[in-house]
N, C-alpha and C positions, 0 to 999 in steps of 0.2 A: 528339612523345610525347605522346599522347591525355591529357586532364586526366580523372580519375575524381571524379565527384560523388557526395555520399552524398545518397540518396533518403532525406528523412525521412518522406515518407507511406509508403514501403513499409516501412521500419524501424517506424515506428509499428504498421502493419498486423502484423508479424511478431512484435513484441512481445506485442502484445495479444491474439494470436490464442488461443482456447483459455481465456480468463481471463473471471473475473467480478470484481468489486469489493464490497464491503461498506463503507460509511462507518460509524465509530464514534466515538459522543460519551461521553467519560468524562475524569475529574480526575486519573484513574491517571497515573503518570509512567510511560514507556516500559517500563523493566525491571520494574515491578510489574504492568503489563499482561501482559505476555509472560509472566511468572511464574504469573500468574491462568490464562491461556489455555493454557500448558503444562499445568498441574495439570489443568483442565477438559476439554479436548480430548484429553490423552495425546499430546501433540506436543512438538517441540523448537525453539520460536523461539529464535537465536541473532543476537547482533549484530557485525556485521563493520565496527569503525570507516573502513575504506577503502571502503565502500559509500555512506557518507555523501553525501547530495545538499547540494551549497552552493550560495548565491546572494548576488551582491553586489547591494546595493542602496545608493546612495549611496556613503559611505565603511564602511558596515558589512557584514561578513559574515556570513549566516546559515547553519547547519548542521542537516539534517534527517535525523535518523538512520534506518536501515531495517533491520529484524530479518528474519531469513531463517530458512525451515524448508523442508528437502530431505526426501525420502522416498528411502531407499535403493533401489537397483535399480529405480528409475522415474524418469521425466521428470517426475513431478508435483512441485510446490513451492508454499509460502505466502509471501508478502512483505507485511509490516507495516510500513508509511508511518507516522512522525510526521509530522503534518500543520502544528504550528505551531511558531514559535520566537519566544517574547515575542510582539510585535504581528503579525510577519511569517507569512503562509502559504503553504504550498507550492503549494495551489489556492485561489486566491482565491474560486473560486464555490462552495466550500464551506466558508464560514467556520465553520459552527457543529459542523461535525465536528474532532474531535481525531486519528484515526487512519484510514487506509485498508488493509482488509485485501485483498490482491489474491490470487485464488484460480487456478492453473495447474493444472488436473487435466484427466481425459478427459472429464468429464460438468461443467465449471464451474457452470452456472446451476442444476444440482439441489443440487451440492454448497454453493453460495452461500445458497440457501434453506434448508437444514439447518443449516448455521453459524451464520447470521442468528437463525434460531429460537432456538438454543441460547445466542448472546450475550444476548438478551431474558431468560434465566434468571440471568444473573450480575447479582448487586445492584449492584456499581460500574459496569454499562454504563447509561447514561441513554438510549442510542439505538443502533440497528443497523438501518441500512436497505441497501438492494442499489441500486449507483449503476449505471447506463449508462454507455458510454464517450463518448456523445454529449453527456452531462451536461455534460462536461469539456473541451470541445474548445476554448476557451482556453487551457488550462494543461496539457492531458495530456501533454505532451513532456516537463514537469516529472517526470515519473515514470521515465523510461528512466533506466536503469541500465547 
């Protein structure tokens, strides 16, 4: 019987196809940021605890919540990753960021520019910047769910 191997490179390509990412810096806890984003953009971010990303460092277990917003009758969706848990970071190369908003739409680059521009109008958001996947080469696999 032949062994089947999971090709991580192809999996990453598929997962990040038609996506754009915005890094967000804010002191708001995840539930509060989602409420603000839901009100401001008229969307519905929801958290599914089963989607948490877990990381083991020495004897400590870290959990990073993910909030999702799926659009009915469409393949478009948004994912909001909490990047920090105490001193641990899901994406070490983005230590100044608290959240990552992944946009999966028909035109993600244009949508990311519009969303980033709007995020800068929210008083509790200190920073909103578009990130390229090549900026996250070291730990981009941490975002796979």
